[in-house]
Backbone as ProteinMPNN parsed JSONL, in Angstrom:
{"seq_chain_A": "MASPQEREETLKGLTEAVTQFDEEKVAELSKRALELGIEPGDAILNGLTPGMERAGHLYEQQEYFVPELLLCSDALNAGLNILKPLLRTEASDTRVRVVIGTVEGDIHEIGKNLVRTMYEAAGWEVFDLGTDVNMARFVEEQKRTDAHVVALSALMTTSMTAMPEIITALKAASPRVTIMAGGAPLTEETAKRYGADGYADNCGAVVRQTLKALRTAREA", "coords_chain_A": {"N_chain_A": [[-30.554, 3.271, 4.638], [-28.022, 1.573, 6.236], [-28.535, -0.568, 8.737], [-26.936, -1.217, 12.219], [-25.965, -3.739, 12.531], [-26.374, -4.729, 9.968], [-24.363, -3.316, 8.65], [-22.105, -4.296, 10.086], [-22.117, -6.96, 9.366], [-21.962, -6.939, 6.699], [-19.397, -5.741, 6.204], [-17.661, -7.412, 7.631], [-18.331, -9.614, 5.951], [-17.074, -8.664, 3.462], [-14.32, -8.493, 4.323], [-13.801, -11.325, 4.765], [-14.347, -12.393, 2.064], [-12.334, -11.347, 0.721], [-10.004, -12.25, 2.094], [-10.523, -15.061, 1.099], [-10.218, -15.067, -1.383], [-12.27, -14.633, -3.239], [-13.522, -13.186, -5.896], [-16.101, -12.762, -6.995], [-18.022, -12.641, -4.818], [-16.85, -10.62, -3.321], [-17.319, -8.461, -5.053], [-20.174, -8.461, -5.22], [-20.795, -8.02, -2.495], [-19.819, -5.5, -2.265], [-21.434, -3.928, -3.846], [-23.737, -4.33, -2.518], [-23.067, -2.9, -0.161], [-23.074, -0.432, -0.975], [-25.739, -0.245, -1.635], [-26.672, -0.085, 0.836], [-26.381, 2.23, 1.832], [-23.72, 2.431, 2.992], [-20.822, 4.124, 3.43], [-18.353, 4.397, 0.818], [-15.684, 4.716, 1.357], [-15.724, 3.671, 3.884], [-16.338, 1.132, 3.544], [-14.295, 0.251, 2.14], [-11.973, 0.655, 3.89], [-12.717, -0.58, 6.112], [-13.505, -2.965, 5.395], [-12.591, -4.184, 2.981], [-9.806, -3.722, 3.185], [-8.914, -4.713, 5.695], [-9.021, -7.518, 4.947], [-6.97, -7.895, 3.303], [-4.908, -7.43, 4.915], [-5.14, -9.562, 6.833], [-4.382, -11.588, 4.94], [-1.728, -11.08, 4.614], [-0.855, -11.649, 7.039], [-1.456, -14.116, 7.31], [0.351, -15.018, 5.167], [2.974, -14.362, 6.448], [2.768, -16.428, 8.418], [3.334, -18.416, 6.678], [1.238, -19.983, 5.675], [-0.335, -18.764, 3.408], [1.19, -18.335, 0.369], [2.903, -16.608, -2.214], [1.329, -16.944, -4.672], [-1.34, -16.968, -3.492], [-1.545, -14.523, -2.29], [-1.413, -12.976, -4.699], [-3.981, -13.651, -5.498], [-5.735, -12.712, -3.617], [-5.235, -10.107, -3.914], [-6.366, -9.551, -6.282], [-8.972, -10.052, -5.687], [-9.314, -8.093, -4.079], [-9.088, -5.8, -5.699], [-11.371, -6.266, -7.267], [-13.347, -5.284, -5.551], [-12.533, -2.679, -5.21], [-12.75, -1.422, -7.863], [-15.419, -0.991, -8.044], [-15.991, 0.539, -5.727], [-14.05, 2.681, -5.404], [-14.388, 4.681, -7.448], [-16.57, 6.157, -6.516], [-15.586, 7.494, -4.312], [-15.329, 9.942, -1.826], [-12.961, 11.948, -2.096], [-10.416, 13.933, -0.674], [-9.22, 17.395, -1.472], [-6.757, 17.41, -4.005], [-4.326, 18.534, -3.16], [-4.225, 18.062, -0.399], [-4.251, 15.368, -0.114], [-2.561, 12.223, 0.656], [0.429, 11.695, -1.06], [2.063, 9.436, -3.07], [5.193, 8.142, -4.227], [6.456, 5.545, -5.938], [8.478, 2.63, -6.344], [10.652, -0.238, -7.842], [13.882, -0.571, -7.064], [16.886, 0.141, -8.715], [18.413, -2.354, -10.914], [16.969, -4.185, -10.198], [14.019, -6.29, -11.316], [11.78, -7.241, -10.217], [8.442, -7.058, -9.438], [6.061, -7.834, -8.073], [5.592, -7.575, -5.269], [5.824, -4.788, -4.968], [3.632, -4.067, -6.511], [1.453, -5.019, -4.927], [1.784, -3.392, -2.765], [1.318, -0.868, -3.849], [-1.509, -1.343, -4.466], [-2.502, -1.483, -1.934], [-1.977, 1.134, -0.997], [-3.591, 2.646, -2.787], [-6.039, 1.55, -2.041], [-6.384, 3.036, 0.262], [-7.188, 5.36, -0.504], [-5.04, 7.04, -1.344], [-2.98, 8.975, -3.41], [-1.174, 7.714, -6.033], [2.106, 7.174, -7.746], [3.563, 5.507, -9.715], [6.487, 4.104, -10.672], [7.54, 1.78, -11.753], [9.8, -0.823, -12.413], [13.544, -1.428, -11.793], [14.42, 1.042, -11.262], [16.243, 4.041, -11.361], [18.254, 6.325, -9.032], [18.247, 8.951, -9.767], [15.76, 9.192, -11.013], [13.854, 8.63, -9.174], [14.164, 10.97, -7.575], [13.561, 13.062, -9.295], [10.788, 12.544, -9.665], [9.834, 12.691, -7.293], [10.065, 15.257, -6.774], [8.565, 16.525, -8.664], [6.091, 15.855, -8.377], [5.666, 16.491, -5.855], [5.659, 14.763, -3.631], [4.548, 13.111, -0.644], [5.637, 11.005, 0.257], [8.112, 8.579, -0.487], [8.156, 5.163, -1.58], [10.351, 2.624, -1.637], [11.441, -0.564, -3.171], [12.795, -3.695, -2.804], [13.745, -6.813, -3.972], [16.05, -8.511, -4.051], [19.1, -9.159, -2.653], [21.283, -8.074, -3.781], [20.269, -5.766, -5.133], [19.175, -4.281, -2.92], [21.213, -2.713, -1.895], [21.504, -0.401, -3.134], [19.746, 1.175, -2.031], [20.599, 2.896, 0.242], [21.96, 5.029, -1.022], [19.973, 6.251, -2.691], [18.26, 6.937, -0.737], [19.832, 8.943, 0.521], [20.146, 10.893, -1.527], [17.551, 11.65, -2.021], [16.562, 12.563, 0.561], [18.467, 14.905, 0.682], [17.471, 16.348, -1.435], [14.825, 16.885, -0.905], [14.226, 17.335, 2.41], [12.15, 16.854, 4.06], [10.614, 14.852, 3.066], [9.072, 11.502, 3.456], [10.245, 8.369, 3.855], [9.884, 5.336, 2.644], [10.912, 1.724, 2.992], [11.094, -1.498, 1.773], [10.848, -5.132, 1.346], [11.786, -8.601, 0.594], [14.581, -9.276, 1.215], [15.076, -7.318, 3.12], [15.133, -6.098, 6.55], [13.547, -4.376, 9.528], [15.556, -3.403, 10.925], [17.682, -3.067, 9.026], [16.372, -1.396, 7.2], [16.327, 0.78, 8.875], [18.977, 1.588, 9.281], [19.764, 2.024, 6.671], [18.525, 4.447, 6.253], [15.796, 4.98, 6.106], [12.64, 6.021, 7.0], [10.628, 4.355, 7.536], [9.117, 1.002, 7.635], [7.918, -1.96, 6.375], [6.744, -5.249, 6.918], [5.073, -6.598, 5.515], [2.35, -6.454, 3.01], [-0.02, -5.769, 3.944], [0.175, -4.383, 6.237], [1.481, -2.0, 5.499], [0.309, 0.514, 4.903], [-0.602, 1.348, 7.368], [1.873, 1.337, 8.8], [3.097, 3.376, 7.213], [1.77, 5.652, 7.859], [2.401, 5.934, 10.561], [5.028, 6.496, 10.262], [4.823, 8.956, 8.858], [3.631, 10.507, 10.882], [5.369, 10.513, 12.803], [7.201, 11.956, 11.548], [6.013, 14.39, 11.393], [5.957, 15.428, 13.969], [8.631, 15.465, 14.617]], "CA_chain_A": [[-29.351, 3.336, 5.722], [-27.669, 0.336, 7.04], [-28.486, -0.807, 10.468], [-25.589, -1.383, 12.822], [-25.818, -5.162, 12.257], [-26.22, -4.94, 8.655], [-23.046, -2.712, 8.352], [-20.9, -5.15, 10.648], [-22.202, -8.311, 8.708], [-21.42, -6.59, 5.128], [-17.849, -5.472, 6.269], [-17.058, -8.753, 7.769], [-18.213, -10.487, 4.597], [-16.015, -8.271, 2.5], [-12.872, -9.145, 4.699], [-13.793, -12.706, 4.522], [-14.207, -12.687, 0.756], [-11.052, -11.001, 0.075], [-9.236, -13.356, 2.325], [-10.75, -16.248, 0.577], [-9.961, -14.592, -2.706], [-13.647, -14.732, -3.901], [-13.886, -11.984, -6.371], [-17.533, -12.508, -7.092], [-18.516, -12.504, -3.594], [-16.511, -9.152, -3.207], [-18.055, -7.672, -5.92], [-21.592, -8.471, -4.836], [-20.869, -7.216, -1.265], [-19.408, -4.012, -2.488], [-22.656, -3.394, -4.495], [-24.602, -4.547, -1.409], [-22.652, -2.137, 0.889], [-23.673, 0.89, -1.606], [-27.204, -0.103, -1.661], [-27.245, -0.004, 2.03], [-25.91, 3.356, 2.186], [-22.381, 2.431, 3.513], [-19.806, 4.96, 2.646], [-17.324, 3.767, -0.071], [-14.395, 4.729, 2.142], [-15.921, 2.795, 5.114], [-16.289, -0.36, 2.895], [-12.663, 0.005, 1.706], [-10.834, 0.742, 5.103], [-13.084, -1.614, 7.241], [-14.225, -4.264, 4.867], [-11.59, -4.809, 2.023], [-8.498, -3.657, 3.599], [-8.577, -5.841, 6.756], [-8.96, -8.715, 4.411], [-5.587, -7.841, 2.737], [-4.109, -7.431, 5.816], [-5.336, -10.764, 7.16], [-3.754, -12.356, 4.004], [-0.508, -10.526, 4.873], [-0.435, -12.324, 8.322], [-1.132, -15.647, 6.746], [1.715, -15.192, 4.315], [3.922, -14.375, 7.257], [2.778, -17.772, 9.025], [3.521, -19.548, 5.652], [-0.11, -20.624, 5.43], [-0.415, -18.277, 2.128], [2.256, -17.941, -0.548], [2.627, -15.526, -3.383], [-0.138, -17.02, -5.52], [-2.6, -16.691, -2.783], [-1.519, -12.885, -2.118], [-2.072, -12.311, -5.758], [-5.533, -13.874, -5.603], [-6.39, -11.834, -2.685], [-5.228, -8.687, -4.53], [-7.448, -9.529, -7.485], [-10.353, -9.894, -5.137], [-9.516, -6.609, -3.547], [-9.32, -5.063, -6.851], [-12.725, -6.426, -7.679], [-14.123, -4.431, -4.668], [-11.979, -1.359, -5.528], [-13.169, -1.069, -8.998], [-16.647, -0.608, -7.774], [-16.035, 1.52, -4.692], [-13.108, 3.818, -5.741], [-14.927, 5.952, -8.413], [-17.593, 6.93, -5.521], [-14.853, 7.789, -2.878], [-15.292, 11.592, -1.502], [-11.536, 12.22, -1.657], [-10.091, 15.364, -0.402], [-8.503, 18.077, -2.424], [-5.552, 16.693, -4.357], [-3.177, 18.947, -2.442], [-4.076, 17.495, 0.959], [-4.12, 13.764, 0.064], [-1.314, 11.681, 0.714], [0.911, 11.347, -2.427], [3.278, 8.457, -2.97], [5.961, 7.81, -5.281], [6.775, 3.977, -5.66], [9.179, 1.803, -7.676], [11.516, -1.124, -7.47], [15.109, 0.142, -7.122], [17.942, -0.051, -10.158], [19.013, -3.551, -10.711], [15.789, -5.206, -9.811], [12.791, -6.127, -12.047], [10.69, -7.826, -9.534], [7.239, -6.125, -9.188], [4.844, -8.315, -7.292], [5.439, -6.941, -4.054], [5.556, -3.339, -5.264], [2.238, -3.944, -7.072], [0.749, -5.281, -3.843], [1.884, -2.288, -1.94], [0.638, 0.039, -4.441], [-2.904, -1.405, -4.276], [-2.835, -1.013, -0.438], [-2.032, 2.725, -0.807], [-4.828, 3.16, -3.461], [-7.273, 1.305, -1.338], [-6.453, 3.916, 1.105], [-7.513, 6.603, -1.225], [-3.856, 7.968, -1.804], [-2.483, 9.166, -4.924], [0.143, 6.908, -6.309], [2.741, 7.579, -8.908], [4.371, 4.075, -9.849], [7.693, 4.313, -11.477], [7.677, 0.563, -12.369], [11.093, -1.608, -11.956], [14.686, -0.859, -12.347], [14.461, 2.705, -11.137], [17.501, 4.806, -10.696], [18.236, 7.327, -8.057], [17.718, 10.464, -10.497], [14.417, 9.195, -11.46], [13.004, 8.83, -7.796], [14.404, 12.272, -6.974], [12.868, 13.874, -10.339], [9.593, 12.371, -9.704], [9.26, 13.273, -5.828], [10.085, 16.833, -6.897], [7.735, 16.635, -9.772], [4.743, 15.322, -7.65], [5.591, 17.027, -4.378], [4.846, 13.456, -3.007], [4.896, 13.13, 0.912], [6.175, 9.65, 0.509], [8.69, 7.694, -1.509], [8.383, 3.914, -1.168], [11.436, 1.935, -2.344], [11.225, -1.883, -2.998], [13.898, -4.347, -3.49], [13.644, -8.01, -3.844], [17.264, -9.007, -3.953], [20.283, -8.476, -1.805], [22.306, -7.33, -4.49], [19.758, -4.545, -5.309], [18.876, -3.463, -2.118], [22.186, -2.234, -1.515], [21.361, 0.76, -3.841], [18.738, 1.894, -1.279], [21.157, 4.179, 1.057], [22.421, 6.085, -1.96], [18.746, 6.722, -3.215], [17.733, 7.667, 0.455], [20.556, 9.993, 1.0], [19.812, 11.861, -2.501], [16.188, 11.944, -1.793], [16.692, 13.696, 1.724], [19.193, 16.031, 0.448], [16.676, 17.156, -2.298], [13.707, 17.131, 0.029], [14.451, 16.905, 3.749], [10.823, 16.418, 4.936], [9.922, 13.569, 2.549], [9.077, 10.423, 4.134], [10.743, 7.252, 2.956], [9.541, 3.743, 3.337], [11.6, 0.67, 2.433], [10.699, -2.859, 1.958], [11.182, -6.137, 0.382], [12.105, -9.792, 1.036], [15.744, -9.342, 1.821], [15.148, -6.16, 4.062], [14.48, -6.062, 7.959], [13.368, -3.226, 9.929], [16.863, -2.825, 11.392], [18.478, -2.65, 7.848], [15.931, -0.157, 6.711], [16.629, 2.141, 9.528], [20.324, 1.568, 9.023], [19.887, 2.665, 5.285], [18.2, 5.943, 6.592], [14.504, 5.163, 5.82], [11.753, 6.454, 7.994], [9.635, 3.296, 7.953], [9.422, -0.173, 7.116], [6.596, -2.856, 6.482], [7.254, -6.567, 6.486], [4.026, -7.398, 4.557], [1.611, -5.459, 2.151], [-1.263, -5.649, 4.879], [0.72, -3.543, 7.268], [2.179, -1.004, 4.969], [-0.518, 1.746, 5.053], [-0.573, 1.732, 8.839], [3.225, 1.773, 8.89], [3.48, 4.697, 6.453], [1.114, 6.593, 8.537], [2.958, 5.994, 11.739], [6.149, 7.466, 9.826], [4.416, 10.316, 8.584], [3.195, 11.237, 12.048], [6.701, 11.041, 13.465], [8.015, 13.226, 10.73], [5.453, 15.771, 11.583], [6.282, 15.452, 15.206], [9.965, 15.929, 14.615]], "C_chain_A": [[-29.332, 2.109, 6.33], [-27.866, 0.417, 8.453], [-27.055, -1.189, 11.039], [-25.26, -2.844, 12.581], [-25.557, -5.435, 10.845], [-24.667, -4.415, 8.045], [-21.939, -3.628, 8.848], [-20.891, -6.424, 9.831], [-21.486, -8.081, 7.275], [-20.035, -6.459, 5.264], [-17.038, -6.711, 6.571], [-17.128, -9.706, 6.665], [-17.282, -10.017, 3.605], [-14.553, -8.84, 2.943], [-12.614, -10.474, 4.492], [-13.495, -12.889, 3.124], [-13.027, -12.34, 0.213], [-10.086, -12.06, 0.633], [-9.237, -14.71, 1.672], [-10.603, -16.243, -0.837], [-11.247, -14.916, -3.564], [-14.035, -13.401, -4.471], [-15.454, -11.694, -6.623], [-18.304, -12.238, -5.842], [-18.131, -10.967, -3.087], [-17.299, -8.084, -3.936], [-19.487, -7.457, -5.629], [-21.836, -7.764, -3.5], [-20.616, -5.853, -1.381], [-20.773, -3.291, -3.013], [-23.643, -3.249, -3.145], [-24.262, -3.193, -0.62], [-23.264, -0.588, 0.358], [-25.258, 0.948, -1.588], [-27.573, 0.23, -0.252], [-27.074, 1.434, 2.665], [-24.568, 3.564, 2.955], [-21.384, 3.238, 2.798], [-18.741, 4.149, 1.859], [-16.13, 3.528, 0.797], [-14.53, 3.845, 3.378], [-15.821, 1.31, 4.723], [-14.83, -0.705, 2.478], [-11.87, -0.097, 3.091], [-11.398, -0.355, 6.043], [-13.698, -2.903, 6.855], [-12.967, -4.921, 4.088], [-10.195, -4.818, 2.694], [-8.012, -4.667, 4.838], [-8.515, -7.376, 6.104], [-7.628, -8.808, 3.781], [-4.7, -8.09, 3.981], [-4.065, -8.786, 6.743], [-4.587, -11.754, 6.288], [-2.269, -12.131, 4.301], [-0.016, -11.391, 6.115], [-0.429, -13.777, 7.946], [-0.144, -15.913, 5.708], [2.935, -15.237, 5.401], [3.983, -15.841, 8.146], [3.034, -18.904, 8.224], [2.137, -20.329, 5.589], [-0.478, -20.134, 3.931], [1.019, -18.176, 1.589], [1.718, -16.859, -1.441], [1.468, -15.602, -4.124], [-1.262, -16.793, -4.82], [-2.661, -15.096, -2.55], [-1.945, -12.467, -3.133], [-3.664, -12.487, -5.838], [-6.132, -12.955, -4.751], [-6.257, -10.428, -3.284], [-6.243, -8.456, -5.407], [-8.91, -9.538, -6.797], [-10.401, -8.649, -4.526], [-9.798, -5.759, -4.436], [-10.848, -5.068, -7.286], [-13.735, -5.281, -6.82], [-13.913, -2.888, -4.988], [-12.651, -0.629, -6.872], [-14.664, -0.346, -8.821], [-16.812, 0.605, -6.802], [-15.216, 2.863, -4.779], [-13.745, 4.719, -6.414], [-15.948, 6.8, -7.402], [-16.86, 7.442, -4.43], [-14.804, 9.429, -2.915], [-13.831, 11.706, -1.195], [-11.466, 13.755, -1.48], [-9.478, 16.059, -1.398], [-7.185, 17.344, -2.763], [-4.361, 17.56, -3.511], [-3.323, 18.675, -0.936], [-4.165, 16.053, 1.077], [-2.845, 13.345, 0.025], [-0.807, 11.343, -0.812], [2.13, 10.563, -2.408], [3.886, 8.068, -4.336], [6.6, 6.187, -5.01], [7.455, 3.359, -6.679], [10.055, 0.814, -6.974], [12.918, -0.487, -7.823], [16.041, -0.363, -8.487], [18.328, -1.435, -9.768], [18.015, -4.64, -10.521], [14.575, -5.069, -10.554], [11.736, -6.89, -11.21], [9.465, -6.7, -9.053], [6.088, -6.693, -8.308], [4.596, -7.688, -6.181], [4.944, -5.424, -4.137], [4.195, -3.199, -5.669], [1.152, -4.119, -5.816], [0.552, -4.061, -3.022], [1.19, -1.072, -2.537], [-0.744, -0.148, -4.303], [-3.31, -1.319, -2.906], [-2.794, 0.504, -0.559], [-3.147, 3.249, -1.697], [-6.008, 2.835, -2.87], [-7.525, 2.491, -0.174], [-6.969, 5.306, 0.585], [-6.367, 7.557, -1.448], [-3.771, 7.988, -3.064], [-1.138, 8.724, -5.022], [0.852, 7.181, -7.657], [3.735, 6.414, -9.02], [5.283, 4.273, -10.929], [8.19, 2.906, -12.126], [9.035, 0.068, -11.469], [12.161, -0.979, -12.406], [14.885, 0.566, -12.283], [15.536, 3.132, -10.494], [17.303, 5.911, -9.893], [17.668, 8.775, -8.697], [16.271, 10.286, -10.691], [13.551, 9.336, -10.127], [13.082, 10.368, -7.43], [13.53, 13.161, -7.993], [11.271, 13.79, -9.918], [9.005, 12.851, -8.373], [9.163, 14.951, -6.043], [8.899, 17.269, -7.712], [6.134, 16.703, -9.082], [4.629, 16.195, -6.438], [5.137, 15.888, -3.623], [5.472, 13.564, -1.421], [5.903, 12.04, 1.082], [6.902, 9.038, -0.713], [8.811, 6.172, -1.016], [9.248, 3.093, -2.164], [11.222, 0.386, -1.959], [12.377, -2.599, -3.649], [13.661, -5.943, -3.129], [14.972, -9.085, -3.919], [18.301, -8.372, -3.167], [21.214, -7.896, -2.455], [21.744, -5.679, -4.921], [19.489, -3.621, -4.323], [20.044, -2.61, -1.411], [22.311, -0.719, -2.263], [20.601, 1.83, -3.097], [19.625, 3.277, -0.442], [21.608, 5.264, 0.166], [21.015, 6.92, -2.369], [18.25, 7.481, -2.096], [18.352, 8.844, 0.65], [20.25, 11.184, -0.144], [18.383, 12.469, -2.376], [16.069, 13.054, -0.547], [17.382, 14.729, 1.499], [18.146, 16.969, -0.43], [15.382, 17.758, -1.663], [13.709, 16.567, 1.34], [13.301, 16.302, 4.583], [10.178, 15.066, 4.172], [10.039, 12.425, 3.44], [9.507, 9.042, 3.227], [10.515, 5.908, 3.564], [10.439, 2.816, 2.437], [11.065, -0.637, 2.815], [11.009, -3.848, 1.049], [11.692, -7.437, 1.024], [13.433, -9.819, 1.78], [16.092, -8.13, 3.048], [14.552, -6.658, 5.601], [14.38, -4.682, 8.461], [14.723, -2.609, 10.401], [17.714, -2.279, 10.078], [17.908, -1.511, 7.257], [16.197, 1.001, 7.533], [18.166, 2.386, 9.437], [20.609, 2.315, 7.667], [19.22, 4.048, 5.402], [16.682, 6.039, 6.402], [13.696, 5.266, 6.932], [10.673, 5.512, 8.51], [9.89, 2.018, 7.292], [8.27, -1.091, 7.258], [7.038, -4.227, 6.222], [6.174, -7.272, 5.848], [3.179, -6.174, 4.026], [0.3, -5.084, 3.1], [-0.908, -4.497, 5.753], [1.251, -1.963, 6.797], [1.603, 0.386, 5.137], [-0.382, 2.298, 6.476], [1.096, 2.306, 9.353], [3.768, 3.226, 8.509], [2.854, 5.895, 7.193], [1.833, 6.875, 9.778], [4.238, 6.883, 11.236], [5.903, 8.726, 9.493], [4.138, 10.999, 9.645], [4.422, 11.501, 12.881], [7.372, 11.988, 12.935], [7.342, 14.45, 11.138], [5.869, 16.314, 12.976], [7.631, 15.837, 15.552], [10.381, 17.265, 14.67]], "O_chain_A": [[-30.305, 1.579, 6.864], [-27.444, 1.297, 9.203], [-26.126, -1.44, 10.271], [-24.06, -3.066, 12.419], [-24.685, -6.226, 10.488], [-24.003, -5.005, 7.193], [-20.925, -3.771, 8.166], [-19.815, -6.97, 9.587], [-20.64, -8.838, 6.797], [-19.36, -7.067, 4.433], [-16.009, -7.036, 5.979], [-16.217, -10.495, 6.41], [-16.689, -10.837, 2.904], [-13.791, -9.462, 2.203], [-11.517, -10.892, 4.123], [-12.463, -13.499, 2.845], [-12.617, -12.971, -0.761], [-9.403, -12.724, -0.147], [-8.237, -15.429, 1.639], [-10.818, -17.257, -1.501], [-11.081, -15.506, -4.631], [-14.699, -12.581, -3.837], [-15.958, -10.581, -6.473], [-19.306, -11.532, -5.956], [-18.959, -10.233, -2.548], [-17.795, -7.065, -3.454], [-19.982, -6.34, -5.781], [-22.821, -7.051, -3.309], [-21.17, -5.053, -0.628], [-21.106, -2.183, -2.592], [-24.196, -2.196, -2.83], [-25.189, -2.402, -0.449], [-23.792, 0.232, 1.11], [-25.91, 1.991, -1.537], [-28.656, 0.775, -0.041], [-27.52, 1.755, 3.767], [-24.29, 4.642, 3.482], [-21.142, 3.015, 1.611], [-18.294, 3.155, 2.432], [-15.629, 2.417, 0.975], [-13.528, 3.322, 3.867], [-15.323, 0.439, 5.437], [-14.347, -1.837, 2.513], [-11.123, -1.063, 3.246], [-10.607, -1.01, 6.722], [-14.24, -3.721, 7.6], [-12.423, -5.961, 4.459], [-9.523, -5.848, 2.734], [-6.933, -5.257, 4.876], [-8.002, -8.303, 6.73], [-7.15, -9.942, 3.745], [-3.822, -8.952, 3.956], [-3.026, -9.061, 7.343], [-4.145, -12.758, 6.846], [-1.564, -13.136, 4.208], [1.148, -11.789, 6.158], [0.496, -14.534, 8.241], [0.141, -17.078, 5.43], [3.819, -16.081, 5.251], [5.059, -16.318, 8.508], [3.029, -20.064, 8.637], [2.254, -21.541, 5.406], [-0.914, -21.005, 3.178], [1.951, -17.945, 2.36], [0.595, -16.355, -1.48], [0.685, -14.665, -4.284], [-2.248, -16.409, -5.448], [-3.729, -14.489, -2.622], [-2.827, -11.611, -3.047], [-4.439, -11.596, -6.186], [-7.119, -12.362, -5.185], [-7.181, -9.631, -3.124], [-6.933, -7.437, -5.415], [-9.884, -9.052, -7.373], [-11.491, -8.089, -4.417], [-10.668, -4.918, -4.209], [-11.452, -4.042, -7.601], [-14.634, -4.607, -7.324], [-14.808, -2.044, -5.03], [-13.005, 0.55, -6.878], [-14.97, 0.699, -9.396], [-17.613, 1.516, -7.014], [-15.621, 3.932, -4.322], [-13.67, 5.827, -5.882], [-16.072, 8.017, -7.539], [-17.542, 7.881, -3.504], [-14.332, 10.072, -3.852], [-13.483, 11.558, -0.023], [-12.215, 14.597, -1.975], [-9.119, 15.364, -2.349], [-6.579, 16.729, -1.887], [-3.361, 16.879, -3.285], [-2.427, 19.133, -0.227], [-4.162, 15.503, 2.178], [-1.995, 13.999, -0.581], [-1.546, 10.802, -1.634], [3.135, 10.947, -1.809], [3.24, 7.751, -5.335], [7.123, 5.825, -3.956], [7.094, 3.503, -7.847], [10.253, 0.887, -5.761], [13.023, 0.106, -8.897], [15.659, -1.325, -9.154], [18.549, -1.753, -8.599], [18.265, -5.834, -10.682], [14.0, -3.98, -10.569], [10.69, -7.108, -11.822], [9.681, -5.68, -8.398], [5.227, -5.925, -7.878], [3.476, -7.216, -5.986], [3.967, -4.947, -3.56], [3.551, -2.251, -5.22], [0.135, -3.427, -5.759], [-0.552, -3.691, -2.623], [0.54, -0.318, -1.813], [-1.36, 0.874, -3.999], [-4.496, -1.074, -2.685], [-3.787, 1.082, -0.117], [-3.658, 4.316, -1.357], [-6.993, 3.559, -3.01], [-8.648, 2.806, 0.219], [-7.114, 6.257, 1.352], [-6.594, 8.739, -1.71], [-4.343, 7.201, -3.819], [-0.175, 9.133, -4.372], [0.154, 7.405, -8.646], [4.751, 6.474, -8.328], [4.875, 4.593, -12.045], [9.125, 2.894, -12.926], [9.309, 0.38, -10.311], [12.059, -0.095, -13.257], [15.46, 1.204, -13.165], [15.857, 2.796, -9.354], [16.231, 6.511, -9.984], [16.827, 9.506, -8.173], [15.554, 11.273, -10.522], [12.616, 10.135, -10.083], [12.075, 10.938, -7.011], [12.781, 13.991, -7.479], [10.583, 14.808, -9.844], [7.877, 13.338, -8.305], [8.32, 15.692, -5.538], [8.302, 18.31, -7.438], [5.258, 17.527, -9.342], [3.525, 16.587, -6.062], [4.144, 16.072, -2.919], [6.584, 13.99, -1.108], [6.842, 12.101, 1.875], [6.36, 8.997, -1.817], [9.558, 5.954, -0.062], [8.908, 2.915, -3.334], [10.918, 0.02, -0.823], [12.87, -2.282, -4.732], [13.391, -6.232, -1.963], [14.835, -10.306, -3.847], [18.36, -7.149, -3.038], [22.022, -7.191, -1.852], [22.459, -4.681, -5.016], [19.499, -2.409, -4.537], [19.788, -1.894, -0.442], [23.215, 0.042, -1.917], [20.679, 3.035, -3.336], [19.274, 4.451, -0.56], [21.632, 6.41, 0.613], [21.017, 8.15, -2.351], [17.813, 8.611, -2.313], [17.67, 9.828, 0.935], [20.115, 12.34, 0.258], [18.144, 13.652, -2.617], [15.579, 14.175, -0.68], [17.0, 15.717, 2.126], [18.003, 18.163, -0.166], [14.977, 18.901, -1.874], [13.263, 15.432, 1.511], [13.411, 15.501, 5.511], [9.328, 14.365, 4.719], [11.031, 12.331, 4.164], [9.097, 8.807, 2.09], [10.861, 5.495, 4.671], [10.673, 3.122, 1.268], [10.648, -0.895, 3.945], [11.442, -3.508, -0.052], [12.075, -7.267, 2.182], [13.464, -10.336, 2.897], [17.127, -8.078, 3.712], [13.647, -7.483, 5.724], [15.052, -3.809, 7.912], [14.945, -1.406, 10.26], [18.324, -1.21, 10.11], [18.642, -0.635, 6.8], [16.298, 2.118, 7.026], [18.519, 3.56, 9.546], [21.548, 3.104, 7.556], [19.466, 4.812, 4.468], [16.211, 7.169, 6.525], [14.017, 4.59, 7.91], [9.988, 5.68, 9.519], [10.789, 1.919, 6.457], [7.621, -0.998, 8.3], [7.757, -4.377, 5.234], [6.289, -8.477, 5.625], [3.29, -5.054, 4.526], [-0.314, -4.044, 2.863], [-1.776, -3.651, 5.966], [1.382, -1.0, 7.553], [2.321, 1.328, 5.473], [-0.105, 3.471, 6.728], [1.403, 3.298, 10.015], [4.522, 3.975, 9.131], [3.374, 7.01, 7.139], [1.911, 8.058, 10.11], [4.447, 7.951, 11.81], [6.699, 9.615, 9.797], [4.343, 12.209, 9.55], [4.54, 12.52, 13.563], [8.056, 12.793, 13.567], [7.983, 15.495, 11.241], [6.102, 17.513, 13.131], [7.871, 16.446, 16.594], [11.581, 17.539, 14.661]]}, "name": "protein", "num_of_chains": 1, "seq": "MASPQEREETLKGLTEAVTQFDEEKVAELSKRALELGIEPGDAILNGLTPGMERAGHLYEQQEYFVPELLLCSDALNAGLNILKPLLRTEASDTRVRVVIGTVEGDIHEIGKNLVRTMYEAAGWEVFDLGTDVNMARFVEEQKRTDAHVVALSALMTTSMTAMPEIITALKAASPRVTIMAGGAPLTEETAKRYGADGYADNCGAVVRQTLKALRTAREA"}
């Protein structure tokens, strides 16, 4: 069993290794965490995830750019590949289920894939529809999976205008579904105007903002 100091040092090392996109170090420390008896979920949520959040902040500050974010994501996945199979997940009917996709007319997927990785790191069940997804497909998949969340991505100003119609259709079909919207051309104000329940300006914050939107929906 890890001592408090060993746990803190290992989790801090995981965070730094993700931010520095050091895949080998992430894999090494992930195995070390298991050897020390650190729970896989603890290592993911308090070691790997903060590293990706830090990368998101560096991106906001224009110290990191898309290539660096992708390298951080690769490092994150190096740890997830070791830790996720050992997660003690809750029963499938109580886990957060997410449908995610890039809206119709848009084939960009980097941002969507980063967000998907963060949801998976949180232990959530993710159904990725890919890119250029039309309104009917979002509605059908949400019904099929009974997803708690639908996450919409758009990377172009021309494609983001499809979001209001998609959101309206999703809410009509399932009034209690929580809808997240994101992408380079969006702002929090725009997402709210479109009818979304939540918005995140970087992949590192998306789980936190989605949980906030889910709590708000439950309290309504």
